[in-house]
mmCIF file of the N, C-alpha and C atoms, coordinates in Angstrom:
data_MODEL
# 
_entry.id   MODEL 
# 
loop_
_atom_site.group_PDB 
_atom_site.id 
_atom_site.type_symbol 
_atom_site.label_atom_id 
_atom_site.label_alt_id 
_atom_site.label_comp_id 
_atom_site.label_asym_id 
_atom_site.label_entity_id 
_atom_site.label_seq_id 
_atom_site.pdbx_PDB_ins_code 
_atom_site.Cartn_x 
_atom_site.Cartn_y 
_atom_site.Cartn_z 
_atom_site.occupancy 
_atom_site.B_iso_or_equiv 
_atom_site.pdbx_formal_charge 
_atom_site.auth_seq_id 
_atom_site.auth_comp_id 
_atom_site.auth_asym_id 
_atom_site.auth_atom_id 
_atom_site.pdbx_PDB_model_num 
ATOM 1   N N  . MET A 1 1  ? 33.671 93.725  -83.950 1.00 0.00 ? 1  MET A N  1 
ATOM 2   C CA . MET A 1 1  ? 33.218 95.071  -83.644 1.00 0.00 ? 1  MET A CA 1 
ATOM 3   C C  . MET A 1 1  ? 34.299 96.070  -84.067 1.00 0.00 ? 1  MET A C  1 
ATOM 4   N N  . HIS A 1 2  ? 33.870 97.171  -84.591 1.00 0.00 ? 2  HIS A N  1 
ATOM 5   C CA . HIS A 1 2  ? 34.790 98.207  -85.055 1.00 0.00 ? 2  HIS A CA 1 
ATOM 6   C C  . HIS A 1 2  ? 35.458 98.868  -83.854 1.00 0.00 ? 2  HIS A C  1 
ATOM 7   N N  . PRO A 1 3  ? 36.802 99.032  -83.882 1.00 0.00 ? 3  PRO A N  1 
ATOM 8   C CA . PRO A 1 3  ? 37.495 99.586  -82.714 1.00 0.00 ? 3  PRO A CA 1 
ATOM 9   C C  . PRO A 1 3  ? 37.104 101.021 -82.363 1.00 0.00 ? 3  PRO A C  1 
ATOM 10  N N  . LEU A 1 4  ? 36.754 101.821 -83.342 1.00 0.00 ? 4  LEU A N  1 
ATOM 11  C CA . LEU A 1 4  ? 36.312 103.194 -83.091 1.00 0.00 ? 4  LEU A CA 1 
ATOM 12  C C  . LEU A 1 4  ? 34.999 103.422 -83.826 1.00 0.00 ? 4  LEU A C  1 
ATOM 13  N N  . ARG A 1 5  ? 34.089 104.133 -83.211 1.00 0.00 ? 5  ARG A N  1 
ATOM 14  C CA . ARG A 1 5  ? 32.831 104.422 -83.892 1.00 0.00 ? 5  ARG A CA 1 
ATOM 15  C C  . ARG A 1 5  ? 33.044 105.348 -85.089 1.00 0.00 ? 5  ARG A C  1 
ATOM 16  N N  . HIS A 1 6  ? 33.956 106.277 -84.958 1.00 0.00 ? 6  HIS A N  1 
ATOM 17  C CA . HIS A 1 6  ? 34.258 107.208 -86.032 1.00 0.00 ? 6  HIS A CA 1 
ATOM 18  C C  . HIS A 1 6  ? 35.763 107.181 -86.286 1.00 0.00 ? 6  HIS A C  1 
ATOM 19  N N  . PRO A 1 7  ? 36.194 106.765 -87.481 1.00 0.00 ? 7  PRO A N  1 
ATOM 20  C CA . PRO A 1 7  ? 37.636 106.719 -87.760 1.00 0.00 ? 7  PRO A CA 1 
ATOM 21  C C  . PRO A 1 7  ? 38.331 108.062 -87.616 1.00 0.00 ? 7  PRO A C  1 
ATOM 22  N N  . ARG A 1 8  ? 37.596 109.159 -87.703 1.00 0.00 ? 8  ARG A N  1 
ATOM 23  C CA . ARG A 1 8  ? 38.248 110.461 -87.542 1.00 0.00 ? 8  ARG A CA 1 
ATOM 24  C C  . ARG A 1 8  ? 38.788 110.640 -86.129 1.00 0.00 ? 8  ARG A C  1 
ATOM 25  N N  . ASN A 1 9  ? 38.311 109.855 -85.176 1.00 0.00 ? 9  ASN A N  1 
ATOM 26  C CA . ASN A 1 9  ? 38.835 109.926 -83.811 1.00 0.00 ? 9  ASN A CA 1 
ATOM 27  C C  . ASN A 1 9  ? 40.249 109.375 -83.728 1.00 0.00 ? 9  ASN A C  1 
ATOM 28  N N  . ALA A 1 10 ? 40.720 108.735 -84.785 1.00 0.00 ? 10 ALA A N  1 
ATOM 29  C CA . ALA A 1 10 ? 42.094 108.236 -84.806 1.00 0.00 ? 10 ALA A CA 1 
ATOM 30  C C  . ALA A 1 10 ? 43.090 109.385 -84.778 1.00 0.00 ? 10 ALA A C  1 
ATOM 31  N N  . ALA A 1 11 ? 42.652 110.579 -85.096 1.00 0.00 ? 11 ALA A N  1 
ATOM 32  C CA . ALA A 1 11 ? 43.538 111.743 -85.034 1.00 0.00 ? 11 ALA A CA 1 
ATOM 33  C C  . ALA A 1 11 ? 44.025 112.000 -83.611 1.00 0.00 ? 11 ALA A C  1 
ATOM 34  N N  . LEU A 1 12 ? 43.302 111.507 -82.630 1.00 0.00 ? 12 LEU A N  1 
ATOM 35  C CA . LEU A 1 12 ? 43.734 111.681 -81.250 1.00 0.00 ? 12 LEU A CA 1 
ATOM 36  C C  . LEU A 1 12 ? 45.074 111.008 -80.993 1.00 0.00 ? 12 LEU A C  1 
ATOM 37  N N  . VAL A 1 13 ? 45.372 109.951 -81.730 1.00 0.00 ? 13 VAL A N  1 
ATOM 38  C CA . VAL A 1 13 ? 46.668 109.288 -81.603 1.00 0.00 ? 13 VAL A CA 1 
ATOM 39  C C  . VAL A 1 13 ? 47.775 110.259 -82.004 1.00 0.00 ? 13 VAL A C  1 
ATOM 40  N N  . GLY A 1 14 ? 47.589 110.969 -83.099 1.00 0.00 ? 14 GLY A N  1 
ATOM 41  C CA . GLY A 1 14 ? 48.579 111.933 -83.552 1.00 0.00 ? 14 GLY A CA 1 
ATOM 42  C C  . GLY A 1 14 ? 48.662 113.158 -82.670 1.00 0.00 ? 14 GLY A C  1 
ATOM 43  N N  . ILE A 1 15 ? 47.537 113.563 -82.122 1.00 0.00 ? 15 ILE A N  1 
ATOM 44  C CA . ILE A 1 15 ? 47.525 114.741 -81.253 1.00 0.00 ? 15 ILE A CA 1 
ATOM 45  C C  . ILE A 1 15 ? 48.365 114.491 -80.008 1.00 0.00 ? 15 ILE A C  1 
ATOM 46  N N  . LEU A 1 16 ? 48.418 113.244 -79.554 1.00 0.00 ? 16 LEU A N  1 
ATOM 47  C CA . LEU A 1 16 ? 49.260 112.908 -78.408 1.00 0.00 ? 16 LEU A CA 1 
ATOM 48  C C  . LEU A 1 16 ? 50.721 113.249 -78.689 1.00 0.00 ? 16 LEU A C  1 
ATOM 49  N N  . PHE A 1 17 ? 51.236 112.873 -79.862 1.00 0.00 ? 17 PHE A N  1 
ATOM 50  C CA . PHE A 1 17 ? 52.619 113.159 -80.196 1.00 0.00 ? 17 PHE A CA 1 
ATOM 51  C C  . PHE A 1 17 ? 52.856 114.652 -80.412 1.00 0.00 ? 17 PHE A C  1 
ATOM 52  N N  . ILE A 1 18 ? 51.895 115.341 -80.974 1.00 0.00 ? 18 ILE A N  1 
ATOM 53  C CA . ILE A 1 18 ? 52.029 116.787 -81.161 1.00 0.00 ? 18 ILE A CA 1 
ATOM 54  C C  . ILE A 1 18 ? 52.030 117.496 -79.807 1.00 0.00 ? 18 ILE A C  1 
ATOM 55  N N  . ALA A 1 19 ? 51.244 116.992 -78.853 1.00 0.00 ? 19 ALA A N  1 
ATOM 56  C CA . ALA A 1 19 ? 51.252 117.561 -77.502 1.00 0.00 ? 19 ALA A CA 1 
ATOM 57  C C  . ALA A 1 19 ? 52.604 117.325 -76.833 1.00 0.00 ? 19 ALA A C  1 
ATOM 58  N N  . ILE A 1 20 ? 53.177 116.161 -77.040 1.00 0.00 ? 20 ILE A N  1 
ATOM 59  C CA . ILE A 1 20 ? 54.512 115.886 -76.493 1.00 0.00 ? 20 ILE A CA 1 
ATOM 60  C C  . ILE A 1 20 ? 55.532 116.837 -77.112 1.00 0.00 ? 20 ILE A C  1 
ATOM 61  N N  . ALA A 1 21 ? 55.411 117.113 -78.415 1.00 0.00 ? 21 ALA A N  1 
ATOM 62  C CA . ALA A 1 21 ? 56.320 118.057 -79.074 1.00 0.00 ? 21 ALA A CA 1 
ATOM 63  C C  . ALA A 1 21 ? 56.166 119.458 -78.484 1.00 0.00 ? 21 ALA A C  1 
ATOM 64  N N  . ALA A 1 22 ? 54.942 119.855 -78.170 1.00 0.00 ? 22 ALA A N  1 
ATOM 65  C CA . ALA A 1 22 ? 54.724 121.170 -77.571 1.00 0.00 ? 22 ALA A CA 1 
ATOM 66  C C  . ALA A 1 22 ? 55.352 121.250 -76.186 1.00 0.00 ? 22 ALA A C  1 
ATOM 67  N N  . ILE A 1 23 ? 55.226 120.186 -75.407 1.00 0.00 ? 23 ILE A N  1 
ATOM 68  C CA . ILE A 1 23 ? 55.857 120.152 -74.089 1.00 0.00 ? 23 ILE A CA 1 
ATOM 69  C C  . ILE A 1 23 ? 57.370 120.172 -74.235 1.00 0.00 ? 23 ILE A C  1 
ATOM 70  N N  . TYR A 1 24 ? 57.865 119.420 -75.229 1.00 0.00 ? 24 TYR A N  1 
ATOM 71  C CA . TYR A 1 24 ? 59.306 119.347 -75.490 1.00 0.00 ? 24 TYR A CA 1 
ATOM 72  C C  . TYR A 1 24 ? 59.865 120.723 -75.846 1.00 0.00 ? 24 TYR A C  1 
ATOM 73  N N  . TRP A 1 25 ? 59.046 121.570 -76.470 1.00 0.00 ? 25 TRP A N  1 
ATOM 74  C CA . TRP A 1 25 ? 59.474 122.936 -76.796 1.00 0.00 ? 25 TRP A CA 1 
ATOM 75  C C  . TRP A 1 25 ? 59.298 123.883 -75.603 1.00 0.00 ? 25 TRP A C  1 
ATOM 76  N N  . PHE A 1 26 ? 58.178 123.742 -74.871 1.00 0.00 ? 26 PHE A N  1 
ATOM 77  C CA . PHE A 1 26 ? 57.829 124.709 -73.837 1.00 0.00 ? 26 PHE A CA 1 
ATOM 78  C C  . PHE A 1 26 ? 58.742 124.617 -72.615 1.00 0.00 ? 26 PHE A C  1 
ATOM 79  N N  . VAL A 1 27 ? 59.028 123.409 -72.158 1.00 0.00 ? 27 VAL A N  1 
ATOM 80  C CA . VAL A 1 27 ? 59.788 123.254 -70.911 1.00 0.00 ? 27 VAL A CA 1 
ATOM 81  C C  . VAL A 1 27 ? 61.184 123.875 -71.014 1.00 0.00 ? 27 VAL A C  1 
ATOM 82  N N  . PRO A 1 28 ? 61.996 123.570 -72.041 1.00 0.00 ? 28 PRO A N  1 
ATOM 83  C CA . PRO A 1 28 ? 63.317 124.210 -72.099 1.00 0.00 ? 28 PRO A CA 1 
ATOM 84  C C  . PRO A 1 28 ? 63.246 125.721 -72.354 1.00 0.00 ? 28 PRO A C  1 
ATOM 85  N N  . SER A 1 29 ? 62.295 126.162 -73.169 1.00 0.00 ? 29 SER A N  1 
ATOM 86  C CA . SER A 1 29 ? 62.219 127.594 -73.449 1.00 0.00 ? 29 SER A CA 1 
ATOM 87  C C  . SER A 1 29 ? 61.759 128.378 -72.227 1.00 0.00 ? 29 SER A C  1 
ATOM 88  N N  . PHE A 1 30 ? 60.978 127.752 -71.369 1.00 0.00 ? 30 PHE A N  1 
ATOM 89  C CA . PHE A 1 30 ? 60.534 128.412 -70.143 1.00 0.00 ? 30 PHE A CA 1 
ATOM 90  C C  . PHE A 1 30 ? 61.691 128.561 -69.166 1.00 0.00 ? 30 PHE A C  1 
ATOM 91  N N  . GLY A 1 31 ? 62.602 127.597 -69.154 1.00 0.00 ? 31 GLY A N  1 
ATOM 92  C CA . GLY A 1 31 ? 63.731 127.643 -68.235 1.00 0.00 ? 31 GLY A CA 1 
ATOM 93  C C  . GLY A 1 31 ? 64.996 128.185 -68.859 1.00 0.00 ? 31 GLY A C  1 
ATOM 94  N N  . ASN A 1 32 ? 64.893 128.892 -69.993 1.00 0.00 ? 32 ASN A N  1 
ATOM 95  C CA . ASN A 1 32 ? 66.037 129.452 -70.715 1.00 0.00 ? 32 ASN A CA 1 
ATOM 96  C C  . ASN A 1 32 ? 67.061 128.382 -71.093 1.00 0.00 ? 32 ASN A C  1 
ATOM 97  N N  . GLY A 1 33 ? 66.571 127.222 -71.462 1.00 0.00 ? 33 GLY A N  1 
ATOM 98  C CA . GLY A 1 33 ? 67.437 126.126 -71.872 1.00 0.00 ? 33 GLY A CA 1 
ATOM 99  C C  . GLY A 1 33 ? 67.526 126.026 -73.384 1.00 0.00 ? 33 GLY A C  1 
ATOM 100 N N  . TYR A 1 34 ? 68.133 124.944 -73.849 1.00 0.00 ? 34 TYR A N  1 
ATOM 101 C CA . TYR A 1 34 ? 68.330 124.702 -75.276 1.00 0.00 ? 34 TYR A CA 1 
ATOM 102 C C  . TYR A 1 34 ? 67.136 123.941 -75.842 1.00 0.00 ? 34 TYR A C  1 
ATOM 103 N N  . VAL A 1 35 ? 66.545 124.469 -76.907 1.00 0.00 ? 35 VAL A N  1 
ATOM 104 C CA . VAL A 1 35 ? 65.434 123.808 -77.582 1.00 0.00 ? 35 VAL A CA 1 
ATOM 105 C C  . VAL A 1 35 ? 65.975 123.154 -78.843 1.00 0.00 ? 35 VAL A C  1 
ATOM 106 N N  . ASP A 1 36 ? 65.861 121.839 -78.916 1.00 0.00 ? 36 ASP A N  1 
ATOM 107 C CA . ASP A 1 36 ? 66.323 121.091 -80.082 1.00 0.00 ? 36 ASP A CA 1 
ATOM 108 C C  . ASP A 1 36 ? 65.237 121.153 -81.156 1.00 0.00 ? 36 ASP A C  1 
ATOM 109 N N  . ILE A 1 37 ? 65.430 122.017 -82.147 1.00 0.00 ? 37 ILE A N  1 
ATOM 110 C CA . ILE A 1 37 ? 64.421 122.228 -83.189 1.00 0.00 ? 37 ILE A CA 1 
ATOM 111 C C  . ILE A 1 37 ? 64.246 120.973 -84.042 1.00 0.00 ? 37 ILE A C  1 
ATOM 112 N N  . ALA A 1 38 ? 65.327 120.246 -84.278 1.00 0.00 ? 38 ALA A N  1 
ATOM 113 C CA . ALA A 1 38 ? 65.223 119.029 -85.082 1.00 0.00 ? 38 ALA A CA 1 
ATOM 114 C C  . ALA A 1 38 ? 64.354 117.995 -84.374 1.00 0.00 ? 38 ALA A C  1 
ATOM 115 N N  . GLY A 1 39 ? 64.529 117.827 -83.084 1.00 0.00 ? 39 GLY A N  1 
ATOM 116 C CA . GLY A 1 39 ? 63.707 116.886 -82.328 1.00 0.00 ? 39 GLY A CA 1 
ATOM 117 C C  . GLY A 1 39 ? 62.255 117.317 -82.291 1.00 0.00 ? 39 GLY A C  1 
ATOM 118 N N  . LEU A 1 40 ? 62.039 118.602 -82.148 1.00 0.00 ? 40 LEU A N  1 
ATOM 119 C CA . LEU A 1 40 ? 60.686 119.151 -82.140 1.00 0.00 ? 40 LEU A CA 1 
ATOM 120 C C  . LEU A 1 40 ? 59.987 118.899 -83.478 1.00 0.00 ? 40 LEU A C  1 
ATOM 121 N N  . THR A 1 41 ? 60.706 119.124 -84.571 1.00 0.00 ? 41 THR A N  1 
ATOM 122 C CA . THR A 1 41 ? 60.145 118.896 -85.903 1.00 0.00 ? 41 THR A CA 1 
ATOM 123 C C  . THR A 1 41 ? 59.836 117.420 -86.123 1.00 0.00 ? 41 THR A C  1 
ATOM 124 N N  . MET A 1 42 ? 60.734 116.551 -85.683 1.00 0.00 ? 42 MET A N  1 
ATOM 125 C CA . MET A 1 42 ? 60.514 115.114 -85.878 1.00 0.00 ? 42 MET A CA 1 
ATOM 126 C C  . MET A 1 42 ? 59.338 114.608 -85.036 1.00 0.00 ? 42 MET A C  1 
ATOM 127 N N  . LEU A 1 43 ? 59.157 115.130 -83.831 1.00 0.00 ? 43 LEU A N  1 
ATOM 128 C CA . LEU A 1 43 ? 58.003 114.735 -83.027 1.00 0.00 ? 43 LEU A CA 1 
ATOM 129 C C  . LEU A 1 43 ? 56.697 115.200 -83.668 1.00 0.00 ? 43 LEU A C  1 
ATOM 130 N N  . ALA A 1 44 ? 56.691 116.396 -84.212 1.00 0.00 ? 44 ALA A N  1 
ATOM 131 C CA . ALA A 1 44 ? 55.489 116.886 -84.892 1.00 0.00 ? 44 ALA A CA 1 
ATOM 132 C C  . ALA A 1 44 ? 55.200 116.056 -86.136 1.00 0.00 ? 44 ALA A C  1 
ATOM 133 N N  . ALA A 1 45 ? 56.239 115.715 -86.908 1.00 0.00 ? 45 ALA A N  1 
ATOM 134 C CA . ALA A 1 45 ? 56.042 114.873 -88.092 1.00 0.00 ? 45 ALA A CA 1 
ATOM 135 C C  . ALA A 1 45 ? 55.574 113.485 -87.695 1.00 0.00 ? 45 ALA A C  1 
ATOM 136 N N  . LEU A 1 46 ? 56.094 112.959 -86.597 1.00 0.00 ? 46 LEU A N  1 
ATOM 137 C CA . LEU A 1 46 ? 55.649 111.654 -86.106 1.00 0.00 ? 46 LEU A CA 1 
ATOM 138 C C  . LEU A 1 46 ? 54.179 111.698 -85.727 1.00 0.00 ? 46 LEU A C  1 
ATOM 139 N N  . GLY A 1 47 ? 53.743 112.776 -85.126 1.00 0.00 ? 47 GLY A N  1 
ATOM 140 C CA . GLY A 1 47 ? 52.331 112.920 -84.777 1.00 0.00 ? 47 GLY A CA 1 
ATOM 141 C C  . GLY A 1 47 ? 51.431 112.902 -85.993 1.00 0.00 ? 47 GLY A C  1 
ATOM 142 N N  . ILE A 1 48 ? 51.832 113.606 -87.026 1.00 0.00 ? 48 ILE A N  1 
ATOM 143 C CA . ILE A 1 48 ? 51.039 113.621 -88.261 1.00 0.00 ? 48 ILE A CA 1 
ATOM 144 C C  . ILE A 1 48 ? 51.016 112.225 -88.891 1.00 0.00 ? 48 ILE A C  1 
ATOM 145 N N  . ALA A 1 49 ? 52.178 111.575 -88.935 1.00 0.00 ? 49 ALA A N  1 
ATOM 146 C CA . ALA A 1 49 ? 52.260 110.234 -89.531 1.00 0.00 ? 49 ALA A CA 1 
ATOM 147 C C  . ALA A 1 49 ? 51.442 109.215 -88.737 1.00 0.00 ? 49 ALA A C  1 
ATOM 148 N N  . MET A 1 50 ? 51.473 109.298 -87.417 1.00 0.00 ? 50 MET A N  1 
ATOM 149 C CA . MET A 1 50 ? 50.712 108.356 -86.589 1.00 0.00 ? 50 MET A CA 1 
ATOM 150 C C  . MET A 1 50 ? 49.208 108.566 -86.757 1.00 0.00 ? 50 MET A C  1 
ATOM 151 N N  . ALA A 1 51 ? 48.786 109.810 -86.905 1.00 0.00 ? 51 ALA A N  1 
ATOM 152 C CA . ALA A 1 51 ? 47.364 110.073 -87.100 1.00 0.00 ? 51 ALA A CA 1 
ATOM 153 C C  . ALA A 1 51 ? 46.890 109.504 -88.430 1.00 0.00 ? 51 ALA A C  1 
ATOM 154 N N  . VAL A 1 52 ? 47.681 109.702 -89.478 1.00 0.00 ? 52 VAL A N  1 
ATOM 155 C CA . VAL A 1 52 ? 47.306 109.171 -90.795 1.00 0.00 ? 52 VAL A CA 1 
ATOM 156 C C  . VAL A 1 52 ? 47.309 107.650 -90.768 1.00 0.00 ? 52 VAL A C  1 
ATOM 157 N N  . MET A 1 53 ? 48.329 107.034 -90.161 1.00 0.00 ? 53 MET A N  1 
ATOM 158 C CA . MET A 1 53 ? 48.405 105.586 -90.099 1.00 0.00 ? 53 MET A CA 1 
ATOM 159 C C  . MET A 1 53 ? 47.232 105.004 -89.307 1.00 0.00 ? 53 MET A C  1 
ATOM 160 N N  . ALA A 1 54 ? 46.910 105.603 -88.176 1.00 0.00 ? 54 ALA A N  1 
ATOM 161 C CA . ALA A 1 54 ? 45.796 105.107 -87.371 1.00 0.00 ? 54 ALA A CA 1 
ATOM 162 C C  . ALA A 1 54 ? 44.488 105.237 -88.130 1.00 0.00 ? 54 ALA A C  1 
ATOM 163 N N  . TYR A 1 55 ? 44.305 106.327 -88.854 1.00 0.00 ? 55 TYR A N  1 
ATOM 164 C CA . TYR A 1 55 ? 43.082 106.497 -89.641 1.00 0.00 ? 55 TYR A CA 1 
ATOM 165 C C  . TYR A 1 55 ? 42.978 105.435 -90.726 1.00 0.00 ? 55 TYR A C  1 
ATOM 166 N N  . VAL A 1 56 ? 44.067 105.165 -91.429 1.00 0.00 ? 56 VAL A N  1 
ATOM 167 C CA . VAL A 1 56 ? 44.046 104.173 -92.505 1.00 0.00 ? 56 VAL A CA 1 
ATOM 168 C C  . VAL A 1 56 ? 43.755 102.786 -91.935 1.00 0.00 ? 56 VAL A C  1 
ATOM 169 N N  . LEU A 1 57 ? 44.386 102.429 -90.830 1.00 0.00 ? 57 LEU A N  1 
ATOM 170 C CA . LEU A 1 57 ? 44.170 101.115 -90.249 1.00 0.00 ? 57 LEU A CA 1 
ATOM 171 C C  . LEU A 1 57 ? 42.735 100.941 -89.740 1.00 0.00 ? 57 LEU A C  1 
ATOM 172 N N  . VAL A 1 58 ? 42.202 101.976 -89.094 1.00 0.00 ? 58 VAL A N  1 
ATOM 173 C CA . VAL A 1 58 ? 40.852 101.872 -88.565 1.00 0.00 ? 58 VAL A CA 1 
ATOM 174 C C  . VAL A 1 58 ? 39.816 101.917 -89.685 1.00 0.00 ? 58 VAL A C  1 
ATOM 175 N N  . ALA A 1 59 ? 40.035 102.767 -90.676 1.00 0.00 ? 59 ALA A N  1 
ATOM 176 C CA . ALA A 1 59 ? 39.067 102.872 -91.778 1.00 0.00 ? 59 ALA A CA 1 
ATOM 177 C C  . ALA A 1 59 ? 39.061 101.617 -92.635 1.00 0.00 ? 59 ALA A C  1 
ATOM 178 N N  . GLY A 1 60 ? 40.181 100.915 -92.714 1.00 0.00 ? 60 GLY A N  1 
ATOM 179 C CA . GLY A 1 60 ? 40.246 99.707  -93.522 1.00 0.00 ? 60 GLY A CA 1 
ATOM 180 C C  . GLY A 1 60 ? 39.882 98.432  -92.791 1.00 0.00 ? 60 GLY A C  1 
ATOM 181 N N  . SER A 1 61 ? 39.609 98.525  -91.491 1.00 0.00 ? 61 SER A N  1 
ATOM 182 C CA . SER A 1 61 ? 39.268 97.316  -90.741 1.00 0.00 ? 61 SER A CA 1 
ATOM 183 C C  . SER A 1 61 ? 37.815 96.917  -91.033 1.00 0.00 ? 61 SER A C  1 
ATOM 184 N N  . PRO A 1 62 ? 37.540 95.612  -90.965 1.00 0.00 ? 62 PRO A N  1 
ATOM 185 C CA . PRO A 1 62 ? 36.165 95.172  -91.266 1.00 0.00 ? 62 PRO A CA 1 
ATOM 186 C C  . PRO A 1 62 ? 35.185 95.652  -90.200 1.00 0.00 ? 62 PRO A C  1 
ATOM 187 N N  . ARG A 1 63 ? 33.985 95.946  -90.625 1.00 0.00 ? 63 ARG A N  1 
ATOM 188 C CA . ARG A 1 63 ? 32.947 96.439  -89.719 1.00 0.00 ? 63 ARG A CA 1 
ATOM 189 C C  . ARG A 1 63 ? 32.001 95.290  -89.391 1.00 0.00 ? 63 ARG A C  1 
ATOM 190 N N  . GLU A 1 64 ? 32.391 94.474  -88.442 1.00 0.00 ? 64 GLU A N  1 
ATOM 191 C CA . GLU A 1 64 ? 31.560 93.301  -88.071 1.00 0.00 ? 64 GLU A CA 1 
ATOM 192 C C  . GLU A 1 64 ? 30.566 93.630  -87.022 1.00 0.00 ? 64 GLU A C  1 
# 
């Protein structure tokens, strides 16, 4: 059985990491703390990469 009915739903995997990046930016900026821009950028890039990887893996899996 196919793990997802629609492979485009694999983007939700990447959205999780992008949401974590948004929290990582919001919490320190709300408390007048230090925002690590490099970490924020890497989390956002990880989210994009995870979404693409999940889509490729799900789209290439056999549809039994």
